[in-house]
N, C-alpha and C positions, 0 to 999 in steps of 0.2 A: 264142368258148372256153369251155371248161369252167371254171368260176371254183374254182379248187384252190390250195393253199397257195403253190406254186412257181410258179405263174401270177400270182396276185395279188402277189407279193412284186417281181416284175419289173416291175409297173406304175410308173410314175413319177409324181410329183406334178406338178400343173401350175404354170405360172408365172402364169397368173390363171383365174378361172372353174373349171367342173367339167367334167369329161368321164365319161360313162357307160359302163359295160361290162356286157353281158348273157350269162346263161349259157345254154350251146345245148342243155341238157338238161332244164333245169328252167325252162319259160317263165314270165317274171315275176320271176325272181331275178336280181338284180345288185348292182352296186357303183358308186358314184359317187367319182371322185376329186378330190380339191380341191389347194389350195397347200398345206395341212397336214396333210389326212388323207385316209383310205380308210375308206369308210362302207358296211356293207351295207344293201339295201333290198329290198323286193318291190314290185310294181308292177301295178297291172291295172284295168282297164277296167270302170267299174259305170254302167251305163246311160248317160248323156252326159258322164259325168266320170271323169278320170283319177285315180284313187287312190294314194299312194304311202307306204309305212309303212318307217320306220327301223328296224333291226334292231339295230346296232350298230357299234363301229368295230374295226377290223383293226388290231391282232393280239389287241387284248383279247378280242374274240369272233374264234374261230378260222373256218377255211373249213368244217369238218364242222357245227360248232354253227350257222353261220348257215344252212347248207342244211338243217339241222332245223327250225329257227325259221321260214324261209322256206315251207316246206311247211305249217306251220300257217297262216302268214300269208297266204298265197295261198288256202287252204281256206276262210279265214275269209271273206275279200274276195269270193271266188266265192259264199259263200253270202249276199252281200250285207250283211256284218257291217262297218261302217265302224271300224275299230281304233283310228284316229287318232282320231276323235270319243270312241270309248270309253274310251281312255287319258286322252284329255282330261277326261272327265266322272268317271273315277276319281280323277284327281288333285285336280279340284275338290272330290270327295265327302272326299277326306282331308284338305281344309284343316283346321288346329287352331285352338284357341279362342287360342291365343298369336298365331298369324297373322292371323287374324279382328281381334282387340284392336289390333294393330299398325295394321292398314287403317283400322280405326274411328278411331283418334286422329288419321290424316293425312288422312282425308275432313273430319272434323270442325275447324271454327274454333274452338279452345277455348283459353281462356287457361290460363297456365303451372300455376296453382294448381289447376285442373280436371282437367289433366291428371296432377297430381300425386296429386291425392285418387283419381280413377279407378284409376291405377296401383296405389294402395296399396291399393285395394278388392281388386283382382284379385289381386296378389300374396299377401294377407293371407288370403283368403277360399277363393280357388280356384287355389292353386298346384300342386297335382298334376294340374289340369285343361288346363296351359298347352299340353302336347303331344299332348291327346287330340282327334282329329276331332271337329268339332261335331255331326256327325251322331249319335256315340254319346253324347252328353248326353241323358241319359233324363229321363223328366218324375219318374221315381223318385227317380234321384240328385240333382235340384233339389230337392226336396221334403226329403229326409233331410239335405242340406249346410244349408237354410234352418234346419231345427230345431237342428242342431248347433250352429249358430254362434250361435244365440239364447240357447242354453243356457250356452253357455261364452263368448260375448263379447258378450253383450246383444242384445235385440230390436231397437232400434233400427238397430243395425250390420247386424244380420239383414236387415233391410229393405232398408236401404241397399244390401246386396249384390245382394239379389235384383232390385232396381230396374236396377242397374249391369248385371248380366247379362243382363237382359231388353234394355236398351238396346242392347247389343254384338250379341245373336243377331238383335233385330229387324234392324239394320244387313245381318247376315251373310245372312237370309233375303230381303231385296231384292238384294242384291249377287251371290250366286252362285247360278246356273242352271244348269240341263242343257242339252243341244244342243236341246232342245224347248221352251225357255223356261219351264220347270218350278224352282221354287226348290229347292235342296237340303234346306231345310229349311222343308217345309210349314207346321208348327206348332211356335211359342216353346214350348218345354218348361217355362219358367217359367210359363206359363199354368196349369198344375197348382197352383200357390199360390194363384191367384185363384178357381180351380173350387172348391177346397176349402176356401174361405175362411181360409187358413193364415196371412195375412199378420197380424204383430203388431199389436195396437192399441196405439200407444205415442201417449201424449198430446203435444199440442204444447208446446213448453216456454215458461213463463209468466214466468222469474225477472226480475226488474228490482228497483231501487233504489226504496223508498219515502220519500215526503219525509222522514218525520222520521228515516230512515237517511242523510240527505246530509250532514247536519253532521258525523257521527263519520268517513263516509267520505272527506270533503274533509281532514279534519283530519289522517288517515293519509296521505293522498296529498301533501299541502302539505308533510310532512315526510320524504318520500323524499328520499334524498340523491342521486340520479341526477336531474337536472333534464330530461332528455329524456324517461324514463320518467315523470315527474309531469307534464309539460306533454302528452303524449302521452294519457294517461289522462283528462286534463281535457278534452282537445280532442275526443276519441271521445265523452263524455258530454254536453258543450255542443252539438254539432253533430249527434249521432246518425249520424255517418258510419261506415261498415263499419271493422272494425279493419285490414284489408289496405289498403283506400283511402287510409285515414287514414295508415299508415305509408309508402305511396309516394308522399306528397304531396311535391312539389319546390318550392324556393323561387320558379321560373318560373310555377307554378300558384297564388301567394299574390301579390294585388294589394293592398298596403298603403295604396294611393292611395284607392280606393273601398271599402276594407275588405271584401273578396270573396275567395272562392278558387274554383279549377275543378278538378271531377272530369273528367278526360280519358277516362279507359278505364274506365268504372264498369261494376259488374256487368251492368247491362240494355244496355249499349252505347251509351248516349245520354248524350254529353258534358253537363255543367250546370255554371252558373255560380251560387254560393251566398254568401249575407252572411255577413260573420261579426260576431258582436255586440262590442260595445266590450271586454269583458274579453278575450276571445280575440284581439282586435286589438293591444290592448296586450302581451299575454302573447307573441303572434308578432313583435310589433315588438322586443321587447326579446331575442327568442331571435336573431332576424336579426343583431343588433348584434355578438352573440359567434360567430356562426356561419360556419365556413369550409367548408362542405359543403353540395351542391347538394340533399340532401334535408333537409327540415324536422324530422325526427325518424330520423337518422343510426344505423347500427347496427355492430357490428364484423364482421358475416358477410359473406360473399361477394357479398350481393345488396345490401349499402350502406344498407339503411334496417332499421329496428329491426322485429324480431321479436319475436310476442308474450311480453310480460317473465313466464312462469310463475311463476317464483321470486318477483319481488315482488309479484305478485298474491297468492300464498300467504302472505307477510308479512302485507300488508293485511286478508288474510281473518281471520287469525290473532288480529290487534291489534284489528279490530274486529265480530269476531263476526257478520260480514255476509257470508255468503257471495254470490259473484257470478262471472260469467263475462262476457268482454269482450263477446258479444252481449247480455248484460243490460243493459249501458250505453246500446246501441239501444234496447232496447225500453224502459227506463227516458225515455229523450228522447220517444218516441211517445205513451206513457202519459200522460206530462205534459201534452205538448200538447194531446192529446183533453180532459184535464180541464180545461184552459184555454179549451173552445170554441173552439180554432183551426180554421179551415176543414179538411176532410179532404184538399180540393185542395192548400192549402198544406201539410199535414203531409208528405203524399206527396211532395209537391217537395222539400221540406227534407230528407227521407231518399232522395230519389232512388228512390221506389218507382214502378212504371208505373201510370199513371192508368188510370180503368176504361175498358171500350171502349163507354160509351153515347155518344150523339151530343154531349150537353152538353160532357163532359169533353174532347172533341176541339177543342171553342172555346176553352178557357180557357188561356192563355197566361200562366204565373206568371214575371215576370222577377225579376231580383235585389232590385231597388227593393220591389216588391211583396211579397217574402217578407221583408223587412230587420225590420219590426214583428214579425210573429210570433217571428223567431229572436230578437230582443232580449227580447220578452216571456219567451219560456222559459227564456232564461237568467237573468232576473233573478228569475223565481219560484225558480229552482235555488238561487241564490246567497243569497237570503233565508232559503230553508229552511235551509240551510248554517250560517246565521248569518254570511254574507259580506254587507257592504254592496255596494252596486252599486258597479263598478269607476270609474264617475264621481264618486264621492263620497270615493274613497281617493285616487286618482292622476287627475287630469285628462287625459282621452284625448287622446294624442299626435295632434297634427294633422299629416296627412301631403296636405294639400290644396294644400301650395307656398307 
């Protein structure tokens, strides 16, 4: 039959499966009819394989439009052009940065905070690139954006943006290939920043509280009206625990029988049981007596736990004239521990840092009891520096041994 409008309109949809109809004037031009639609196509044998290319659906594509498209499609197939593969590759090459970033997040096992951080960087630094095909992201554009962000938002943030984009595009380079197995992104454009030595030289942060500052710091913190924020800040300082990991602690993570706590999902992915000093054991025991929440440091937000109390930190800084950030408390713990000649292996274990890759470190197993004396030593030094007697001299340690 000749596939014209009047003929096609009379073709009935099938109850199941598909039925093919071929044009008797233009070889290879046809239509397949299914249960819900009628679709134009061209088909031709190339070598040992039959190639079929979909042209469009009727009546959105008319019979005349389909016949014109079929002539081009048949010509391409006859010339050995795999239009299906060609279209597939065109679609792959058109993948946008936003689409790649979504696939990147789905493929990686990232913590919610890391996802939020990555998303914030992409939305703040590359908002206008989200709909841009990654093949159109040039090295010049990357270099210009890096410099612009460095001037407007800070050098460290510009470097963070560059590293994040590099990770996303490295993923794209490995994920998206042509039919010949070649990457659609043979070179990561962020490489330009390294080649031109344009990464900003940002010094590592070294902020921490010095021993002589601990007295005024403790005095300000102990006089905070909000007991949750007060105890949270002291816990972070006296354990060196990361601020988010401290905030997320639940009472099920605290064992006041043997005075220890567990980090179940730390940054390095290795759960760790760590000791509590006597001061912290007493503080947490008192907190638990008045707590009706699953979180040790509850907050009013949707997450349920305390979010970094920036306003309260600003008040403490204003009162003490001692500027500090939450991570400075962790650095303070590590710095004081090192000054007390505590084993580097013990210090790394107390702050749950990755041990070295040398053979010896792989043999050393530090359990909670082995770490108890170092933890107590660090607490005692801080409390003495702050002019606070050891908790055992003020209030007898609450016995929880049954």
